[in-house]
C-alpha positions in Angstrom: 22.9 -30.3 -48.6 25.9 -28.5 -47.3 26.0 -24.8 -46.9 29.8 -25.0 -47.9 29.9 -24.4 -51.7 31.7 -22.5 -54.3 29.1 -20.6 -56.4 30.7 -18.1 -58.7 28.9 -14.8 -58.2 29.6 -13.6 -61.7 27.9 -16.6 -63.5 25.8 -18.2 -60.8 27.5 -21.5 -61.5 27.8 -23.9 -58.5 31.5 -25.3 -59.0 32.0 -27.4 -55.9 30.3 -28.5 -52.7 31.9 -29.7 -49.5 30.3 -31.7 -46.7 29.5 -29.9 -43.4 31.4 -31.4 -40.5 29.8 -34.0 -38.2 29.6 -33.4 -34.5 32.3 -36.1 -34.2 34.7 -34.4 -36.6 34.1 -31.0 -34.6 35.3 -32.7 -31.5 38.1 -34.3 -33.2 39.2 -30.7 -34.4 39.0 -29.3 -30.9 40.9 -32.2 -29.5 43.7 -31.9 -32.1 44.1 -28.3 -31.4 44.1 -28.6 -27.7 46.4 -31.6 -27.8 48.8 -29.7 -30.0 49.0 -26.4 -28.1 51.6 -27.2 -25.4 54.0 -28.8 -27.9 53.6 -25.8 -30.3 54.2 -23.3 -27.5 56.8 -25.1 -25.3 58.1 -27.7 -27.7 59.0 -25.1 -30.2 61.2 -22.1 -29.7 60.1 -18.7 -30.7 62.7 -18.8 -33.4 61.4 -22.1 -34.7 57.8 -20.8 -34.7 58.8 -17.7 -36.6 60.7 -19.7 -39.2 57.6 -21.5 -40.0 55.5 -18.4 -40.2 58.2 -16.9 -42.3 57.8 -19.8 -44.6 54.1 -19.3 -44.7 54.7 -15.9 -46.1 56.9 -17.2 -48.8 54.4 -19.8 -50.0 51.6 -17.1 -50.4 54.1 -15.3 -52.8 54.9 -18.6 -54.6 51.2 -19.5 -55.0 49.9 -16.0 -55.7 48.2 -16.6 -58.9 46.6 -19.9 -58.0 45.5 -18.3 -54.5 44.1 -15.2 -56.4 42.1 -17.2 -58.8 40.4 -19.1 -56.1 39.0 -16.0 -54.4 37.9 -14.5 -57.7 35.9 -17.7 -58.2 34.5 -17.8 -54.6 33.4 -14.1 -54.0 33.9 -12.2 -57.2 37.1 -10.1 -56.2 38.5 -8.5 -59.3 41.7 -10.4 -60.1 44.2 -7.6 -59.7 42.8 -6.8 -56.1 42.8 -10.5 -55.4 46.6 -10.5 -56.0 46.9 -7.5 -53.8 45.2 -9.3 -51.0 47.7 -12.2 -51.3 50.5 -9.8 -51.2 49.2 -8.1 -48.1 48.8 -11.5 -46.3 52.4 -12.2 -46.9 53.3 -8.9 -45.6 51.4 -9.6 -42.4 52.9 -13.1 -41.8 56.3 -11.6 -42.4 55.7 -8.7 -40.2 55.0 -10.8 -37.2 57.8 -13.3 -37.9 60.3 -10.4 -38.2 59.0 -8.5 -35.0 57.9 -11.3 -32.7 61.0 -11.3 -30.6 60.7 -7.6 -29.8 56.9 -7.9 -29.2 57.1 -10.9 -26.8 60.1 -9.8 -24.7 59.8 -9.4 -21.1 58.5 -6.0 -19.9 60.4 -4.9 -16.6 58.6 -3.0 -13.8 60.2 -1.3 -10.8 58.2 -2.4 -7.7 57.9 0.3 -5.1 58.7 -2.1 -2.3 62.1 -3.2 -4.0 63.1 -6.3 -5.7 62.2 -7.0 -9.2 59.1 -7.5 -11.5 58.4 -8.1 -15.1 55.5 -9.1 -17.3 56.1 -12.1 -19.4 53.7 -12.9 -22.2 52.6 -16.5 -23.1 49.7 -18.1 -25.1 46.2 -18.4 -23.7 45.6 -21.9 -25.6 43.4 -23.0 -28.3 41.4 -20.3 -30.0 38.3 -20.3 -32.4 38.4 -18.1 -35.4 35.2 -17.3 -37.3 36.0 -15.5 -40.7 33.9 -13.8 -43.4 33.9 -14.1 -47.1 35.1 -10.5 -48.2 38.8 -10.9 -47.6 39.3 -14.7 -47.5 43.0 -14.8 -46.9 43.6 -11.4 -45.1 41.1 -11.9 -42.4 42.6 -15.3 -41.4 46.2 -14.0 -41.6 45.6 -11.0 -39.2 44.2 -13.3 -36.7 46.4 -16.5 -37.3 49.8 -14.8 -37.8 50.3 -13.3 -34.4 48.6 -16.0 -32.5 50.3 -19.0 -33.8 53.6 -17.1 -33.2 52.5 -16.5 -29.8 51.9 -20.3 -29.3 48.2 -20.4 -29.4 46.6 -23.1 -31.7 43.5 -22.4 -33.9 40.3 -23.9 -34.8 39.2 -21.9 -37.9 35.5 -21.7 -39.3 35.5 -19.8 -42.6 32.6 -18.5 -44.5 30.4 -21.1 -46.1 31.1 -19.6 -49.7 35.0 -19.8 -49.0 35.7 -23.5 -48.8 38.5 -23.6 -51.5 40.4 -20.7 -50.0 40.0 -22.3 -46.5 41.6 -25.6 -47.8 44.2 -23.6 -49.5 45.4 -21.9 -46.3 45.4 -25.3 -44.5 47.7 -26.6 -47.3 50.1 -23.8 -47.0 50.5 -24.2 -43.1 51.2 -27.9 -43.7 53.7 -27.3 -46.4 55.4 -24.6 -44.2 55.9 -27.3 -41.4 53.3 -26.2 -39.0 52.6 -29.2 -36.6 49.5 -31.2 -36.9 46.7 -29.7 -35.0 48.2 -26.2 -34.6 45.7 -25.1 -37.4 42.5 -26.8 -37.8 39.9 -26.0 -40.4 36.4 -26.9 -39.9 33.2 -26.7 -42.1 30.9 -26.1 -39.1 27.2 -24.9 -38.7 26.3 -22.0 -36.5 25.0 -24.6 -33.9 28.1 -26.4 -33.8 30.0 -23.0 -33.3 27.9 -22.4 -30.3 29.0 -25.8 -28.9 32.7 -24.9 -29.7 32.5 -21.7 -27.8 31.2 -23.5 -24.9 33.9 -26.1 -25.0 36.2 -25.4 -22.0 39.3 -26.3 -24.2 38.7 -23.2 -26.2 40.2 -20.1 -24.5 39.0 -17.4 -26.8 37.1 -16.4 -29.9 37.8 -14.0 -32.7 35.0 -12.9 -35.1 35.1 -10.8 -38.1 31.6 -10.3 -39.4 28.2 -8.6 -39.0 26.8 -7.0 -36.0 24.2 -9.8 -35.6 27.0 -12.4 -35.6 29.1 -10.4 -33.4 26.2 -10.0 -30.9 25.5 -13.8 -30.8 29.1 -14.6 -30.4 29.7 -12.0 -27.6 26.7 -13.3 -25.8 27.9 -16.9 -25.9 31.5 -16.0 -25.1 30.3 -13.9 -22.1 28.3 -16.7 -20.8 31.3 -19.0 -20.8 33.8 -16.4 -19.7 35.9 -16.5 -23.0 38.1 -13.6 -24.3 36.9 -12.1 -27.5 37.9 -9.9 -30.3 35.1 -8.6 -32.7 35.7 -6.7 -36.0 32.3 -5.9 -37.1 30.5 -3.4 -39.4 31.4 0.2 -40.4 30.0 3.1 -42.1 33.1 5.3 -42.2 33.1 8.9 -43.1 35.4 10.6 -45.6 35.4 14.3 -44.7 36.6 16.9 -47.4 37.3 20.0 -45.3 39.7 21.8 -47.7 41.7 20.9 -50.9 43.9 22.4 -53.4 43.0 19.7 -55.8 39.4 18.7 -55.9 39.9 16.1 -58.7 42.4 14.4 -56.3 39.8 14.5 -53.5 37.2 13.2 -55.7 39.6 10.3 -56.7 40.2 9.4 -53.1 36.7 9.2 -52.5 35.9 7.0 -55.4 38.8 4.7 -54.5 37.8 4.6 -50.7 34.2 3.7 -51.6 34.8 1.0 -54.3 37.5 -1.1 -52.7 36.5 -4.7 -52.9 33.5 -3.7 -55.0 32.3 -1.7 -52.0 32.4 -4.7 -49.8 34.8 -3.6 -47.2 33.9 -2.7 -43.5 36.4 0.2 -43.5 35.4 1.5 -47.0 34.5 5.2 -47.0 30.7 5.0 -47.3 29.5 8.5 -46.1 31.2 11.4 -47.9 30.9 14.6 -46.0 31.7 17.7 -48.1 32.0 21.3 -46.9 29.4 23.6 -48.3 31.8 25.8 -50.4 33.2 22.7 -52.1 29.9 20.6 -52.3 28.4 21.5 -55.6 31.7 21.0 -57.7 32.6 17.8 -55.7 29.1 16.3 -56.0 29.0 16.7 -59.7 32.6 15.4 -60.2 32.0 12.7 -57.8 28.9 11.5 -59.5 30.6 11.5 -62.9 33.7 9.7 -61.6 31.5 7.0 -59.9 29.2 6.6 -63.0 32.3 5.9 -65.3 33.1 2.8 -63.0 30.7 0.1 -64.3 30.8 -3.6 -63.0 32.7 -6.0 -65.2 34.0 -9.5 -65.4 36.3 -9.9 -62.3 38.7 -12.1 -64.3 39.7 -9.1 -66.6 42.8 -7.4 -65.7 41.6 -3.9 -65.6 38.3 -4.5 -63.7 37.8 -2.2 -60.7 34.2 -3.3 -59.8 33.3 -6.8 -59.9 30.0 -8.5 -59.0 28.8 -8.5 -55.3 29.7 -11.7 -53.6 26.2 -13.5 -53.8 22.7 -13.5 -54.7 21.8 -12.7 -51.1 24.2 -9.9 -50.8 22.9 -8.4 -54.0 19.2 -8.6 -52.9 20.0 -7.1 -49.6 21.8 -4.1 -51.1 19.0 -3.6 -53.6 16.4 -3.6 -50.8 18.3 -1.1 -48.8 18.5 1.2 -51.9 14.6 0.9 -52.5 13.9 1.6 -48.9 16.4 4.7 -48.9 14.6 6.2 -51.9 11.1 5.5 -50.4 12.1 7.4 -47.4 13.2 10.5 -49.3 16.7 9.9 -50.4 17.6 11.0 -54.0 19.7 8.8 -56.3 22.1 11.3 -58.1 23.3 8.3 -60.2 22.3 4.7 -60.1 19.4 3.3 -58.2 18.0 -0.1 -57.4 18.9 -1.8 -60.8 21.1 -4.9 -61.0 22.0 -7.6 -63.6 22.4 -10.7 -61.6 25.0 -9.8 -58.9 26.4 -6.8 -60.9 25.2 -3.8 -59.3 25.8 -0.3 -60.7 27.5 2.4 -58.7 24.9 4.5 -56.9 25.2 7.9 -55.2 22.5 8.8 -52.6 21.9 12.5 -51.4 19.1 14.2 -49.4 19.5 11.4 -46.7 17.8 12.7 -43.4 18.4 11.4 -39.9 14.8 9.9 -40.2 15.9 7.7 -43.1 17.1 4.3 -42.2 20.0 4.8 -44.7 21.3 7.4 -42.3 22.5 4.9 -40.0 22.9 1.8 -42.2 25.9 0.3 -43.5 25.7 -0.2 -47.4 28.0 -3.2 -48.3 28.3 -2.5 -52.0 29.0 0.2 -54.5 26.6 2.7 -52.9 28.1 6.2 -51.6 26.1 8.6 -49.4 26.8 12.3 -49.9 26.2 14.9 -47.2 26.7 18.7 -47.1 28.3 20.2 -43.9 28.6 23.8 -43.0 31.6 23.8 -40.6 34.4 21.7 -39.0 32.0 21.1 -36.1 29.2 20.3 -38.2 31.3 17.7 -40.0 32.4 16.1 -37.0 28.9 16.1 -35.5 27.6 14.3 -38.7 30.5 11.9 -38.8 29.9 10.8 -35.1 26.2 10.5 -35.5 26.5 6.7 -36.4 26.2 3.6 -34.4 29.5 2.5 -36.0 33.0 3.7 -35.1 35.5 1.9 -37.1 37.5 4.6 -39.1 37.5 7.8 -40.9 39.4 9.8 -43.6 39.9 13.5 -43.3 41.0 15.6 -46.3 42.2 19.1 -45.4 45.3 21.5 -46.2 45.4 22.4 -42.5 47.4 20.0 -40.5 46.4 21.6 -37.2 42.8 21.0 -38.2 43.5 17.5 -39.3 44.7 16.6 -35.8 42.0 18.5 -34.2 39.2 16.6 -36.1 41.0 13.2 -35.6 40.8 13.9 -31.8 37.1 14.6 -32.1 36.1 11.6 -34.3 34.6 8.6 -32.4 36.4 5.9 -34.3 39.4 3.5 -33.9 41.3 4.7 -36.9 41.8 8.2 -38.6 43.6 8.4 -42.0 44.6 12.0 -42.9 44.8 12.7 -46.7 45.0 9.3 -47.5 42.6 6.3 -48.4 43.7 2.6 -48.3 46.4 3.2 -45.8 46.2 -0.1 -44.0 49.4 -2.0 -43.6 50.6 -4.8 -41.5 52.3 -2.5 -38.8 49.1 -0.4 -38.3 46.5 -1.6 -35.7 43.0 -2.2 -37.1 39.8 -2.0 -35.1 37.0 0.2 -34.0 34.6 1.4 -31.2 30.9 1.5 -30.7 29.1 -1.1 -32.7 32.1 -1.8 -34.9 33.7 -4.1 -32.5 36.2 -4.6 -29.7 39.9 -5.3 -29.8 42.6 -4.8 -32.2 44.3 -6.7 -34.9 47.6 -6.0 -36.8 50.5 -4.0 -35.6 52.0 -4.5 -32.1 48.5 -4.5 -30.6 47.4 -7.4 -32.7 49.6 -9.9 -30.8 48.5 -8.6 -27.5 44.9 -9.6 -27.5 44.9 -13.5 -26.9 47.9 -13.5 -24.4 48.5 -14.1 -20.7 50.5 -11.2 -19.5 51.9 -12.9 -16.3 53.3 -10.9 -13.7 56.4 -12.3 -12.1 57.5 -10.5 -8.8 60.8 -11.4 -7.1 61.3 -9.9 -3.6 64.8 -11.4 -3.5 66.4 -14.1 -1.3 64.3 -15.3 1.5 
């Protein structure tokens, strides 16, 4: 039986199943990507590559409704959020198509010994992408967009529960005019992935996924001296230091926590509130969270859908039960689920001895902490194995920048949640991964920055 199947998390119905690739098909995929790479980079001008990627952006918009419906069925994303993901994907492809010439132009250097020198950027070769289920189109776009424009080719292993969106992506590239072999989808096993990483024709690996998967890929890639980008977990803090509108701050915390039904690595999972605001904030936050109930993801007004799978729901329920057993208090919610529909839960009284203090909750579970000062807020926020992002809410802009500097994360958003966009680099530190995607930094990862030094006539 194949692991690649569409199982609607809202109903439990298995809709379709796809065969896992044979070892021979894996070799064919690597050969196709490797064989196409030089022609894609050298046989197509940058203008030709960007025109194809621009057409990819157009096709996402043209097929918006069909694409959105697929991921609602695959992983339970509420339909309006699914449409938003498709729109974001189009923005990413268009951003790189519009800015590639600037990002890839030669960078001059003045050598101390006279003459001239410059850095010229070129492709590394064929890359392996390993992508997750929570944003089936977006995660692929931020890897594939810049790297295809650069001239790299891609072998892509999507999550086993996303075969339909994986094939829809392939069809879009084909219809946009991408040459055969430049982007190859594979329904591979983990054992086959290990063989792909070891293959000398693959020059780099990008993974978005769990810490466990990231550790395994990093070990394999290091053994075979391959460049990696890892986008892993997060337990982002939203820090409320001061506000003139506590209801607005509460609304930001709710929105930041429940994006994608709470299944986003950069969601605001830990809410840190200054002591003088804590009681009012806690009551209003609990009320606002409780008002959001899990609903059918096909309904236009659904905010919170089902979790992505039985496994995800069971894992989250187990975490909640363990947190409560170790002394946490559920201000609302708790370990109750109806299939994959999990109610919003707000945990308080979490001590550093509780596993929940340092875990990532991938679902509609928020953790609330009382802090006594700016320094205390920074200390608690940084007391985490993760370092992806953070949100700082304050009326004091000097304080905002001071706290932003002190936070051990890759991204800080001041007085804003959901501020991601195509031009802003995405990535973290500590156990949240290595490397950056999106923005100008996103095209700078899998690239040969070749120095060309010219002393002059000999």
